[in-house]
N, C-alpha and C positions, 0 to 999 in steps of 0.2 A: 223370248222376251224374258229376261231375267227380273223379277222383284226385289225390290233392294229395301223397301220398308211395308212395315204394316201396322197402320196406325188409327185408332179412333173408326174401324171399318173400311179403312182407305188403304188402296195399294199402290204401290208407288213402284214404277217400274220404266225399263226402255224397251224400245223395238229394235230386234236387230239389222231390220231392212231398211233404216234410215240411215242412208249413206250422206254422210257429208255436210248434215245439219249442224247447227251449232247445239251446245248443251241445252238439251231439255229433258223433264220428267213426263209421264203420263200417270194419271191418278185415275182410279176406278174404286167405285163404291155401289155396290146394285148396279142401278139403270143409269147412275151418272158416271160422266168420264169428262177429262178435261187433258188439254195440253200444254205446258206453261215452260216459256224459254228462260232460261237461267243466265241472267248477266253478271258474270265474276266480277269482272272488274268495278261494276257500279253497285252491287250487291245488290240486286232488283231482281225483282221476278215479273214476267209479262205472259199475260194468257195469250196463246197462239189460237186456239178453240176450247170450246166446252160443250156439253150436249146435256141436257137436262139438270145443271148444276145452278143453282139458287144463290143468293147473294150469299148467305150463310155458307154453304158450302163453299163456295170461292173463298171465301175469308178462312176457314177453317184450313184449306189445302195451303193456301198461301202462308200461314200460321206454321203449318206443320214443315213446308220446305224451307223457309226461315229458320225454323228454329234446327233442322238439318242443312242446311246448306253446303257447309264444308263436305261433309260427308256423302251429299249428293254428287258433287262436284269428283271427288275423289273416285267415286263407284264409277263415274260415266268415264274417267280416265281409264279406268283399270279394265273397264268392259271395251273400250273403243281399242286399247293395247292389246285385248286378246283377239279383237276380230281380224288384228293385220297379220 
């Protein structure tokens, strides 16, 4: 479960056991967690699911993801290559 970002109390990470899924990132802060699909070609984010995240939390997470969009994709690719 490598964490790649820690910002504003949020931890952004990947799970190692999610084989063959498209690019996505998990975000966790205290009792709140969510999974967000990264649509690289469209420069878009889609919420896969969330738990205990209010609208402000979701906005904050989306803003962080957009601010680090390319970095997250680079880290995803690096992580996937290491698993192979």
